[in-house]
C-alpha angles and dihedrals in degrees: 000000000000095000117052093196090071097033117146093044110098111151138042136195121201128205111188125186131185134011136017089256090062091050090050092051092046089055090051091051089049090053091049090052091047090056086061095048098265111130133188112274113250120238108286092013119124109243122224091206131033118196121193114193103195140207129208105181092122140012088255089055090054090051092050090050093053091048092049093049094049092045092053092046090050096043096045107030093168097051128105103244118211122184123192138148134076098320090051090047095050100035106025092149092056091048093047089053093061109103112247098026110128105175131028114190129185122232092263092054100063094100088053094061093120092054091051093050091049091050091049091050090054099043103027091209136113111286119206116179111167125143125205115262092255089062093054095102107124122093112225112202121228131175109158140156118252125221092273128032108305134084124223115220114197107211102163141018136194131024136243097193101090097196110197096247098044135092097181096105088056092047097043105024129221124339115280135154147197120252121265092240093053093046092049087051091054091049090053090052090052090051091050089054091055098264115161102179134037125192112207107224140182141120096269105001096176086065089063117145103027091131097035103043091238131122132234092233090056090052090050091051093048093049091048088063095056110113117227100029107103099181138035127181125195109221123211112335127180114249093233090055096046098089127186092255090064093047092048092049092051089049091058099037124101093200103042108078124229092252132114133177109199121177115224101165093185138016091211118091091208092055091045088057091050088051092050091234117169100234143037133233092265091060091046093051090050090055092052091046090050092051093048091049097053101024107029093172096052120129110229119193120193131203117216132183112205127198097019119169108279094026102127121188090262093051091049090054089051089051093048094050092048093049090046089056094054121098094225133138107227143356126225102205123198126181110231112262125200110240119197114245097019123132090233090077088073092063109101108211110083123190112221119234096251093053091044091053091050091052092048090051092052092050091048091053088050089050092053090050093050093047092049092050093047093047093047090063089068103042107123093021131112119245135170115247131193102219122222128204119287121273123249097275091056091223100099140026132196141213142158129258119230088265093049104258110151109235131198122202135165111282120271109158091195088072096059112126091009128116111233134172117246137180112233107229111173145343114261125236092260092056089226097080131064120206111224144171125226114245 
């Protein structure tokens, strides 16, 4: 061990739930621990520390967090158990009440994980360190490698939108960002480590620069100039913040991939108003048309919430028809989940579970159809793929094309973390994978 104050703790196991931002921050915590001699536990090895980085976007997410915590406590009774993330931030008392939990850290405390371990080692008592959401003001940097080939660069945190169904502003605080110069520095470090692809992450990345006086488009241009990084992807960005200048720049960039993820949440203007979203369907449709005009091959993913309070049968049908009309690639469909303390609970019309499930199923069928149609356009064509490490059976490996089609090829471990050209041959049985041959 390199730090005697935390001696006796050698290995750590992470369990991360939720968004790309959480995975980025977990990787940063793992790096901080590694700097103090604490390495990731090998498969089958008993960890000295268990870290659960939680999500709280839905009631189901809360349930999964509780299950994950209890399972780790049960499986590793001698481990120091640390819980952080959005569920810990919002319901720290509930988390602290779970037998076996030793440390509960708020979202803004993740980069202080060493300090919390040291304090626990001294006091040997439950540590709870969670600020109120108004105190979540600091920006904690994170640029860390994922489990495969890409890096996740956190550029922004928090949200000022306060949509009626959402607790994220309370879990993450107000919008704040890193500076362009610091983020470019982190991208250069990733390139020096051999990184080929960076995913730009945050809670509301289009809101970048509120506290620094900078703009997201200026960040995009600065990152595009970093030598060594061959691919960037823009993660979820609000439609009202995705301006034409960003789309046009991506269209002309070699490094920014033809790939957008644009939340819609509902295709009904009335439901969008109930949600307090910052756009209408006309604006959303214009964004999709703009992308298709200047980047015809772009993959466009869409988030949808189905069965929200106020979504009558007629309004759902409006939403369905609008989504059906969009030239997009895939839908990410979420059943509406009641969140305590949200304004949405004041909306009277409630969709029962059976009807909600039916609506989700219809949207998922529509998603499969859209993905199949989009993918079919590229069968027989040549696309560049960043290959990932082989899967467990050692027979196949996967990667993503520039426009985010998931590709499967015969295994060749020498190709991992390399960009190779493939010919797309056929759509796999699961619709989500394309079988290909390396050219």
